[in-house]
C-alpha positions as CSV (number, residue, x, y, z in Angstrom):
1,M,-63.1,-102.7,31.7
2,S,-66.4,-101.7,33.1
3,K,-67.8,-100.8,36.5
4,K,-70.8,-102.9,35.6
5,L,-68.8,-106.0,36.3
6,L,-67.7,-104.6,39.7
7,K,-71.4,-103.8,40.5
8,K,-72.5,-107.3,39.6
9,L,-69.8,-109.0,41.6
10,S,-70.2,-106.8,44.7
11,E,-74.0,-107.2,44.9
12,V,-74.2,-111.0,44.3
13,N,-74.4,-113.0,47.5
14,G,-71.9,-115.8,48.5
15,V,-70.7,-116.6,52.0
16,P,-68.3,-119.5,52.7
17,G,-69.9,-122.8,51.7
18,N,-72.6,-121.0,49.7
19,E,-70.7,-119.4,46.8
20,Y,-72.9,-121.0,44.1
21,L,-74.5,-117.7,43.0
22,V,-71.1,-116.1,42.5
23,A,-69.8,-119.2,40.8
24,N,-72.6,-119.2,38.3
25,L,-72.0,-115.5,37.5
26,I,-68.3,-116.0,37.0
27,K,-68.7,-119.1,34.9
28,D,-70.9,-117.2,32.5
29,E,-68.3,-114.3,32.4
30,I,-65.3,-116.5,31.6
31,K,-66.7,-119.2,29.4
32,D,-65.6,-117.5,26.2
33,L,-62.2,-116.4,27.5
34,V,-60.6,-119.7,28.3
35,T,-60.1,-123.2,26.8
36,E,-62.2,-124.9,29.4
37,V,-64.0,-124.2,32.7
38,K,-63.9,-126.7,35.5
39,Q,-64.6,-126.9,39.2
40,D,-63.0,-128.8,42.1
41,N,-65.1,-130.8,44.5
42,L,-65.5,-127.9,47.0
43,G,-66.9,-125.6,44.3
44,S,-64.0,-123.4,43.3
45,V,-64.1,-122.4,39.6
46,I,-61.0,-122.8,37.4
47,G,-60.7,-121.2,34.0
48,H,-57.9,-123.0,32.0
49,K,-56.3,-121.2,29.1
50,K,-54.1,-123.9,27.5
51,G,-50.6,-123.0,26.4
52,N,-47.1,-124.3,26.2
53,G,-45.0,-123.9,29.3
54,P,-45.1,-123.8,33.1
55,N,-48.4,-123.8,35.1
56,I,-49.3,-120.3,36.3
57,L,-52.1,-119.8,38.8
58,I,-53.8,-116.4,39.4
59,G,-56.7,-116.5,41.8
60,G,-59.2,-114.5,43.8
61,H,-61.6,-115.9,46.3
62,M,-65.4,-115.7,45.7
63,D,-66.7,-115.8,49.3
64,E,-67.5,-112.8,51.4
65,V,-67.8,-112.4,55.2
66,G,-71.4,-113.0,56.3
67,L,-73.6,-115.0,58.6
68,M,-75.5,-118.3,58.7
69,V,-78.9,-118.8,60.3
70,K,-78.4,-121.0,63.4
71,S,-81.8,-121.0,65.0
72,I,-85.1,-119.2,65.4
73,T,-86.4,-118.1,68.8
74,K,-90.0,-118.7,69.7
75,E,-90.6,-115.0,69.3
76,G,-89.3,-115.1,65.7
77,F,-85.9,-113.6,66.1
78,I,-82.9,-115.1,64.2
79,K,-79.8,-116.3,66.0
80,F,-76.8,-116.7,63.7
81,Q,-73.2,-117.9,63.3
82,T,-70.6,-115.6,61.8
83,L,-68.7,-116.7,58.8
84,G,-65.4,-114.9,58.6
85,G,-64.0,-112.3,60.9
86,W,-66.5,-109.7,62.1
87,Y,-65.8,-106.8,64.5
88,S,-68.9,-106.6,66.7
89,Q,-69.0,-102.8,66.6
90,V,-69.8,-102.7,62.9
91,M,-72.7,-105.1,63.1
92,L,-75.3,-103.4,65.2
93,A,-78.3,-101.7,63.6
94,Q,-77.3,-103.0,60.1
95,E,-79.5,-104.4,57.4
96,W,-79.0,-107.9,56.2
97,Q,-80.5,-110.1,53.5
98,I,-81.4,-113.7,54.3
99,I,-81.4,-116.0,51.2
100,T,-84.2,-118.6,51.5
101,K,-85.8,-121.1,49.0
102,K,-88.8,-118.8,48.9
103,G,-86.8,-115.5,48.3
104,V,-84.9,-112.8,50.1
105,I,-86.0,-111.7,53.6
106,I,-84.6,-108.5,55.0
107,G,-83.6,-108.3,58.7
108,V,-81.8,-105.8,60.9
109,T,-79.4,-106.5,63.8
110,G,-81.2,-105.6,67.0
111,S,-79.6,-102.7,68.9
112,K,-80.7,-101.3,72.3
113,P,-81.2,-97.5,72.4
114,P,-78.7,-95.7,74.7
115,H,-81.5,-94.6,77.0
116,I,-81.8,-98.1,78.6
117,I,-78.0,-99.0,78.6
118,P,-76.2,-98.3,81.9
119,L,-73.3,-95.8,81.4
120,E,-70.6,-98.4,82.2
121,Q,-72.1,-100.9,79.7
122,R,-71.9,-98.3,76.9
123,K,-68.1,-98.4,77.1
124,Q,-68.1,-102.1,76.4
125,A,-68.1,-103.8,73.0
126,A,-71.3,-105.6,72.1
127,K,-70.9,-109.4,72.1
128,I,-71.7,-111.2,68.9
129,E,-73.2,-114.1,70.7
130,D,-75.9,-111.8,72.2
131,M,-77.0,-110.4,68.8
132,Y,-80.0,-111.4,66.8
133,L,-81.7,-110.4,63.5
134,D,-85.2,-108.9,63.6
135,I,-87.1,-109.8,60.5
136,G,-90.4,-108.2,61.6
137,V,-92.5,-111.2,62.5
138,K,-94.7,-112.1,65.4
139,N,-93.3,-115.6,66.2
140,K,-91.3,-118.5,65.0
141,E,-94.1,-119.9,62.9
142,E,-94.3,-116.7,60.8
143,A,-90.5,-116.9,60.3
144,V,-90.7,-120.5,59.2
145,E,-93.5,-119.7,56.8
146,L,-91.3,-117.1,55.1
147,G,-88.7,-119.8,54.4
148,I,-86.3,-119.1,57.3
149,E,-84.4,-122.3,58.3
150,P,-81.1,-123.2,59.8
151,G,-78.3,-122.9,57.3
152,N,-79.7,-120.0,55.3
153,M,-77.1,-117.6,54.0
154,V,-77.1,-114.1,55.4
155,T,-75.2,-111.2,53.7
156,P,-74.9,-107.5,54.2
157,L,-77.5,-105.4,52.4
158,Q,-75.5,-102.8,50.5
159,E,-75.7,-101.4,46.9
160,F,-72.7,-100.6,44.8
161,K,-72.2,-96.8,44.7
162,E,-69.8,-94.3,43.2
163,L,-68.9,-91.7,45.8
164,G,-68.0,-88.0,45.5
165,N,-65.0,-88.7,43.4
166,K,-66.2,-91.3,41.0
167,N,-63.1,-93.4,41.4
168,Y,-64.0,-94.2,45.0
169,L,-66.4,-97.2,45.0
170,L,-68.5,-98.2,47.9
171,G,-69.9,-101.7,48.2
172,K,-70.1,-104.9,50.2
173,A,-67.9,-108.0,49.4
174,W,-64.9,-106.2,47.9
175,D,-63.1,-108.8,50.0
176,N,-62.8,-110.4,47.6
177,R,-65.0,-109.8,44.6
178,I,-62.4,-107.2,43.6
179,G,-59.8,-110.0,43.3
180,S,-62.3,-112.1,41.3
181,A,-62.9,-109.1,39.0
182,V,-59.2,-108.7,38.4
183,V,-58.8,-112.4,37.4
184,I,-61.7,-112.1,35.0
185,E,-60.3,-108.9,33.4
186,V,-56.8,-110.5,33.1
187,L,-58.3,-113.6,31.3
188,N,-60.2,-111.2,29.0
189,N,-57.0,-109.3,28.2
190,L,-55.2,-112.5,27.3
191,K,-58.0,-114.3,25.4
192,N,-56.4,-113.7,22.0
193,E,-52.8,-114.0,23.3
194,K,-50.6,-117.0,22.5
195,L,-49.0,-117.6,25.9
196,N,-45.8,-119.4,26.6
197,N,-47.3,-120.8,29.8
198,N,-50.3,-122.8,30.9
199,L,-52.6,-120.3,32.6
200,F,-55.2,-121.1,35.3
201,G,-57.6,-118.4,36.5
202,A,-59.1,-119.6,39.8
203,F,-62.0,-118.3,41.8
204,T,-61.8,-120.1,45.1
205,V,-64.3,-120.9,47.9
206,Q,-64.1,-120.7,51.7
207,E,-61.1,-118.4,52.0
208,E,-62.7,-116.5,54.9
209,V,-62.8,-119.7,57.0
210,G,-59.3,-121.0,56.3
211,L,-58.2,-120.8,52.7
212,R,-59.9,-124.1,52.0
213,G,-60.7,-123.7,48.3
214,A,-57.1,-122.5,47.6
215,K,-55.8,-125.7,48.9
216,T,-57.9,-128.0,46.7
217,T,-57.5,-125.8,43.7
218,S,-53.7,-125.5,43.9
219,Y,-53.5,-129.3,44.2
220,M,-55.5,-129.6,41.0
221,V,-53.5,-127.0,39.1
222,E,-50.0,-127.8,40.5
223,P,-48.6,-124.4,39.7
224,K,-45.0,-123.3,39.6
225,I,-46.0,-119.7,40.0
226,A,-49.0,-118.5,42.0
227,F,-50.6,-115.2,42.6
228,A,-53.4,-114.4,45.1
229,I,-55.3,-111.3,44.2
230,D,-57.0,-109.9,47.3
231,T,-57.9,-106.8,49.3
232,G,-55.3,-105.1,51.4
233,L,-55.4,-102.5,54.1
234,G,-56.4,-99.0,53.3
235,N,-55.0,-97.0,56.2
236,D,-55.2,-93.5,54.8
237,V,-57.8,-92.4,57.2
238,P,-57.8,-90.2,60.4
239,G,-56.1,-91.9,63.3
240,S,-54.1,-94.3,61.2
241,V,-50.6,-94.4,59.8
242,S,-50.8,-95.1,56.1
243,E,-47.4,-96.9,55.8
244,E,-47.9,-96.7,52.1
245,Q,-51.2,-98.4,52.3
246,T,-53.2,-95.7,50.5
247,L,-56.2,-95.7,48.1
248,G,-55.2,-94.5,44.7
249,N,-51.5,-95.3,44.9
250,G,-51.6,-98.6,43.1
251,P,-51.7,-102.3,44.0
252,Q,-49.9,-103.5,47.1
253,I,-47.1,-106.1,46.4
254,L,-47.0,-107.7,49.8
255,L,-43.7,-108.4,51.6
256,F,-45.5,-110.9,53.9
257,D,-48.8,-111.7,55.5
258,G,-49.9,-114.3,58.1
259,G,-49.5,-117.2,55.7
260,L,-46.7,-116.3,53.3
261,V,-43.3,-114.7,53.1
262,A,-43.3,-113.4,49.5
263,H,-41.0,-115.3,47.2
264,R,-38.0,-113.0,46.7
265,G,-37.4,-113.7,43.1
266,L,-41.0,-113.4,42.1
267,R,-41.5,-110.2,44.0
268,E,-38.5,-108.6,42.4
269,F,-39.8,-109.7,38.9
270,V,-43.2,-108.2,39.5
271,I,-41.7,-105.0,40.8
272,N,-39.4,-104.7,37.8
273,V,-42.4,-105.1,35.4
274,A,-44.2,-102.3,37.3
275,K,-41.2,-100.0,37.1
276,E,-40.7,-100.8,33.4
277,L,-44.3,-99.9,32.5
278,E,-44.5,-97.1,35.1
279,I,-47.4,-98.7,36.9
280,P,-47.7,-97.3,40.4
281,Y,-47.4,-99.8,43.2
282,Q,-47.1,-100.0,47.0
283,E,-45.1,-102.4,49.2
284,G,-47.6,-103.5,51.8
285,V,-47.9,-106.0,54.7
286,I,-50.8,-107.7,56.4
287,N,-49.9,-108.6,60.0
288,G,-53.3,-110.0,61.1
289,G,-54.5,-112.1,58.2
290,R,-53.7,-114.3,55.3
291,T,-54.5,-114.6,51.6
292,D,-55.0,-117.7,49.4
293,A,-51.3,-117.6,48.6
294,G,-50.7,-119.2,52.0
295,E,-52.0,-122.5,50.6
296,M,-51.1,-122.0,46.9
297,H,-47.4,-122.1,47.6
298,L,-47.6,-125.4,49.5
299,A,-49.2,-127.7,46.9
300,H,-47.1,-130.7,45.7
301,H,-43.5,-129.5,45.2
302,G,-44.4,-125.9,46.1
303,A,-44.7,-122.8,44.1
304,A,-43.2,-119.3,44.1
305,A,-46.1,-117.2,45.4
306,L,-47.1,-113.6,45.9
307,S,-50.0,-111.7,47.3
308,I,-51.1,-108.7,45.2
309,C,-53.7,-106.6,47.1
310,I,-55.9,-103.7,46.4
311,P,-56.1,-101.3,49.3
312,T,-59.5,-101.2,50.9
313,R,-61.0,-99.1,53.6
314,Y,-63.3,-100.6,56.2
315,M,-62.8,-104.3,55.3
316,H,-65.2,-106.9,56.8
317,S,-68.1,-104.5,57.1
318,H,-71.2,-103.5,55.1
319,T,-69.4,-100.5,53.6
320,S,-66.0,-101.0,52.2
321,I,-64.3,-98.5,49.8
322,I,-61.8,-99.1,47.0
323,H,-60.3,-96.9,44.3
324,Y,-61.0,-97.7,40.6
325,E,-57.5,-96.7,39.5
326,D,-56.0,-99.3,41.8
327,Y,-58.2,-101.9,40.2
328,L,-57.2,-100.8,36.7
329,N,-53.5,-100.8,37.6
330,T,-53.7,-104.2,39.2
331,V,-55.3,-105.6,36.0
332,K,-52.6,-104.0,33.8
333,L,-49.8,-105.2,36.0
334,M,-50.9,-108.8,36.2
335,T,-51.7,-109.0,32.5
336,E,-48.2,-107.9,31.6
337,V,-46.6,-110.1,34.3
338,I,-48.3,-113.2,32.9
339,K,-47.3,-112.4,29.3
340,R,-43.7,-112.6,30.4
341,L,-43.8,-115.9,32.3
342,D,-42.2,-118.5,30.0
343,E,-40.2,-121.6,31.0
344,K,-36.9,-119.8,31.0
345,T,-38.2,-116.9,33.1
346,V,-39.9,-119.1,35.5
347,N,-36.8,-121.2,36.1
348,E,-34.8,-118.0,36.6
349,I,-37.3,-116.9,39.3
350,L,-37.4,-120.3,41.0
351,F,-33.7,-121.1,41.0
352,K,-32.1,-117.6,41.2
């Protein structure tokens, strides 16, 4: 397992509805790891490793929070639509990259200097609808000549970096390229294994705008067991209560989130595997969000589903931080879990 994969996945651009660059990268990564690679009609990528037994789905979504160009003012400033949940305070004075047919254009979110902001206004949160991107042109005509047009994808401009302790990794799009990376590594670990199940590794689209790719993908796969690998809360910072949501303490096996109450039997099974192999884990919750498991468990006759999350600081910003050991332990845990899922075990989980 290499940080090179994490760097590639973090830095590639793909907002909801424009995941094609990520999809192309992932298809190239998994083509030799699975029996076949296919896509649903929304663009989600599915790597299928054929085996004998129940259908097992493990997925991570490809999209990242970002923006879409909505219009260009006559002065050449860019008005935008957010894609995914943004907190306005993290958006001001940030650099962005606009992906056009002619290339990448750099812009910055305009921000008034405090000198001209009345004292009372400084206490108020900036409104996203008032924001704009400054790309450094004189007028609308110059912006159009550069290739700017409505519908252009806009993503944070941020390089992958190792921090002071090399296990702490800074980057954009950890939500949820880290989940995509886990799925790739699990497929790689199992490429020469003869599984007693039918494994599907999915890379879904449009999670940040409503778990849309997870819905179509799970209907194609029709899993009995489904895992969503995503980012979780990293609350081990000043002013927060960690509640066992700490970087470096292992993957979070969620009790619940906004779209799923974890299947009791599956959750117990995964925890028992972690204990058997002495893999560190945390029991986390997400009160204000959902993962793809929220749709995965509802397809056809339903599936036992679980969200496995990697704690992440500063989600939905330009500068999120994860811990490399959490990533490695998530890969190890999910590899070993999938090895053990045969017809008998799955039936015991489902009908316990």
